[in-house]
Backbone as CSV, one residue per row, in Angstrom:
resi,resn,N_x,N_y,N_z,CA_x,CA_y,CA_z,C_x,C_y,C_z
1,MET,0.843,-1.192,0.000,0.000,0.000,0.000,0.879,1.243,0.000
2,ASN,0.517,2.199,-0.827,1.209,3.488,-0.828,0.736,4.323,0.353
3,ARG,1.637,5.094,0.886,1.283,6.054,1.936,0.918,7.353,1.246
4,VAL,-0.271,7.862,1.497,-0.749,9.066,0.832,-1.387,10.005,1.845
5,PHE,-1.488,11.284,1.450,-2.173,12.241,2.316,-3.192,13.025,1.505
6,GLY,-4.183,13.528,2.206,-5.148,14.451,1.638,-5.195,15.671,2.540
7,MET,-5.214,16.847,1.945,-5.223,18.081,2.727,-6.368,18.975,2.269
8,ASP,-7.122,19.473,3.226,-8.191,20.427,2.959,-7.736,21.770,3.513
9,VAL,-7.690,22.785,2.662,-7.167,24.093,3.037,-8.314,25.043,3.340
10,HIS,-8.276,25.616,4.538,-9.222,26.648,4.955,-8.440,27.934,5.219
11,ARG,-9.108,29.006,5.528,-8.438,30.288,5.749,-7.382,30.206,6.849
12,ASP,-7.736,29.649,8.009,-6.828,29.610,9.154,-6.503,28.199,9.608
13,LEU,-6.862,27.200,8.812,-6.747,25.816,9.259,-6.423,24.888,8.094
14,LEU,-5.531,23.945,8.353,-5.254,22.854,7.417,-5.685,21.563,8.082
15,VAL,-6.455,20.771,7.389,-6.854,19.456,7.889,-6.178,18.443,6.978
16,THR,-5.262,17.664,7.540,-4.466,16.726,6.755,-4.659,15.323,7.298
17,THR,-5.003,14.396,6.424,-5.163,12.994,6.796,-4.147,12.166,6.038
18,VAL,-3.438,11.323,6.771,-2.467,10.407,6.198,-3.082,9.013,6.234
19,LYS,-2.990,8.305,5.121,-3.483,6.937,5.050,-2.295,6.015,4.802
20,THR,-2.110,5.063,5.707,-1.017,4.098,5.602,-1.590,2.702,5.788
21,GLU,-0.712,1.730,5.737,-1.135,0.346,5.958,-1.657,0.137,7.383
22,ASP,-1.321,1.046,8.298,-1.769,0.955,9.691,-3.098,1.659,9.929
23,GLY,-3.630,2.335,8.917,-4.886,3.058,9.070,-4.736,4.521,8.704
24,GLU,-5.636,5.333,9.239,-5.638,6.764,8.954,-5.359,7.572,10.210
25,GLU,-4.694,8.712,10.003,-4.430,9.641,11.103,-4.650,11.056,10.581
26,THR,-5.395,11.855,11.332,-5.700,13.224,10.916,-5.025,14.211,11.844
27,ARG,-4.517,15.266,11.255,-3.855,16.325,12.016,-4.443,17.672,11.594
28,TYR,-4.709,18.493,12.576,-5.209,19.851,12.353,-4.072,20.814,12.663
29,SER,-3.824,21.751,11.757,-2.733,22.689,11.996,-3.102,24.059,11.461
30,GLY,-2.333,25.039,11.896,-2.507,26.402,11.423,-1.836,26.574,10.073
31,VAL,-1.756,27.811,9.627,-1.215,28.096,8.297,0.048,28.956,8.321
32,SER,0.627,29.155,9.507,1.870,29.929,9.579,3.018,29.100,9.009
33,MET,4.131,29.749,8.703,5.290,29.039,8.181,5.775,27.986,9.166
34,GLU,5.754,28.286,10.439,6.143,27.309,11.464,5.213,26.100,11.428
35,ASP,3.907,26.355,11.294,2.933,25.260,11.209,3.182,24.398,9.966
36,LEU,3.455,25.052,8.824,3.707,24.311,7.588,4.970,23.467,7.682
37,ASN,6.017,24.019,8.265,7.253,23.249,8.434,7.027,22.052,9.340
38,SER,6.268,22.248,10.404,5.941,21.144,11.308,5.119,20.074,10.587
39,LEU,4.177,20.513,9.769,3.356,19.577,9.003,4.207,18.772,8.030
40,MET,5.136,19.430,7.337,6.012,18.728,6.405,6.892,17.714,7.133
41,ASP,7.377,18.087,8.330,8.155,17.143,9.135,7.315,15.927,9.491
42,TRP,6.052,16.150,9.853,5.142,15.053,10.203,4.922,14.132,9.006
43,LEU,4.714,14.709,7.815,4.526,13.881,6.626,5.780,13.056,6.327
44,ARG,6.945,13.642,6.535,8.189,12.881,6.333,8.318,11.763,7.355
45,GLN,7.981,12.041,8.612,8.026,11.010,9.651,7.101,9.847,9.319
46,LYS,5.982,10.159,8.702,5.016,9.125,8.311,5.424,8.454,7.002
47,ARG,6.539,8.933,6.401,7.018,8.438,5.108,5.922,8.535,4.052
48,CYS,5.246,9.662,4.082,4.136,9.934,3.180,4.601,10.963,2.150
49,HIS,4.787,10.524,0.914,5.421,11.361,-0.093,4.496,11.815,-1.216
50,LYS,3.261,11.354,-1.223,2.334,11.758,-2.272,1.001,12.135,-1.649
51,GLY,0.355,13.108,-2.256,-0.933,13.495,-1.720,-1.667,14.472,-2.603
52,ALA,-2.831,14.856,-2.137,-3.670,15.799,-2.868,-4.086,16.917,-1.929
53,ILE,-4.186,18.114,-2.487,-4.622,19.283,-1.726,-5.879,19.822,-2.377
54,GLU,-6.875,20.152,-1.550,-8.127,20.704,-2.052,-8.417,22.019,-1.364
55,SER,-8.828,22.999,-2.149,-9.248,24.281,-1.608,-10.196,24.912,-2.609
56,SER,-11.281,25.439,-2.114,-12.231,26.076,-3.024,-12.035,27.583,-3.080
57,GLY,-11.070,28.089,-2.338,-10.840,29.533,-2.314,-9.409,29.888,-2.625
58,VAL,-9.084,31.151,-2.443,-7.739,31.655,-2.732,-6.735,31.268,-1.648
59,TYR,-7.194,30.632,-0.581,-6.309,30.268,0.526,-5.257,29.251,0.104
60,LEU,-5.499,28.578,-0.999,-4.563,27.582,-1.493,-3.237,28.197,-1.922
61,VAL,-3.245,29.399,-2.450,-2.055,29.977,-3.080,-0.846,30.024,-2.145
62,PRO,-0.922,30.627,-0.947,0.284,30.641,-0.095,0.664,29.250,0.422
63,ILE,-0.328,28.397,0.639,-0.027,27.036,1.106,0.694,26.274,-0.002
64,TYR,0.161,26.349,-1.215,0.782,25.683,-2.353,2.212,26.183,-2.554
65,THR,2.407,27.481,-2.499,3.728,28.063,-2.698,4.717,27.549,-1.663
66,SER,4.291,27.513,-0.404,5.175,27.043,0.664,5.496,25.566,0.523
67,ILE,4.485,24.759,0.253,4.699,23.316,0.137,5.464,22.996,-1.134
68,ASN,5.215,23.723,-2.203,5.889,23.480,-3.469,7.400,23.609,-3.331
69,ARG,7.860,24.482,-2.447,9.307,24.644,-2.230,9.934,23.375,-1.677
70,GLN,9.128,22.517,-1.062,9.647,21.298,-0.449,9.246,20.053,-1.228
71,CYS,8.779,20.223,-2.463,8.302,19.104,-3.270,9.227,18.837,-4.437
72,VAL,9.228,17.595,-4.865,9.958,17.226,-6.062,9.174,17.657,-7.284
73,SER,7.894,17.349,-7.324,7.076,17.741,-8.470,5.648,18.003,-8.020
74,CYS,4.969,18.859,-8.744,3.581,19.193,-8.459,2.808,19.195,-9.760
75,ASP,1.664,18.561,-9.751,0.768,18.586,-10.900,-0.525,19.235,-10.465
76,SER,-1.072,20.072,-11.302,-2.302,20.775,-10.980,-3.441,20.253,-11.843
77,ASN,-4.558,19.983,-11.216,-5.775,19.592,-11.914,-6.886,20.475,-11.380
78,LYS,-7.104,21.612,-12.039,-8.052,22.619,-11.591,-7.670,23.065,-10.189
79,ARG,-8.508,22.805,-9.198,-8.203,23.251,-7.836,-7.541,22.169,-6.997
80,ASN,-7.465,20.966,-7.502,-6.818,19.888,-6.761,-5.373,19.761,-7.223
81,LEU,-4.476,19.646,-6.300,-3.057,19.535,-6.622,-2.524,18.203,-6.116
82,ILE,-1.793,17.526,-6.955,-1.145,16.282,-6.554,0.318,16.626,-6.302
83,LEU,0.783,16.282,-5.127,2.134,16.646,-4.731,2.982,15.411,-4.442
84,GLU,4.252,15.508,-4.748,5.177,14.483,-4.348,6.183,15.131,-3.406
85,ILE,6.156,14.740,-2.146,6.990,15.358,-1.118,8.441,14.906,-1.279
86,TRP,9.330,15.850,-1.117,10.759,15.589,-1.224,11.173,14.533,-0.217
87,ARG,11.771,13.458,-0.695,12.211,12.369,0.194,13.487,12.796,0.908
88,THR,13.422,12.849,2.224,14.598,13.201,3.012,14.977,12.066,3.947
89,LEU,14.409,10.897,3.716,14.686,9.765,4.599,15.919,9.031,4.171
């Protein structure tokens, strides 16, 4: 099974769920740079390198920009983004 994440972007909140062979785990975090760095560390700890981000508003832009700096590649499909997280393991 691949380890994947899904992220829902809100104005002041990110809801991220990681799905692994052990089940699912959800984390709620803020949108500051410190929060994003902590979230990326958590995804690396979970060895979760691929995922999708959903946002129906403009709140996606700064989140995408910040996460994109730490990604190997990003593909955009309208408002959903598929990301491959930089492997640092």
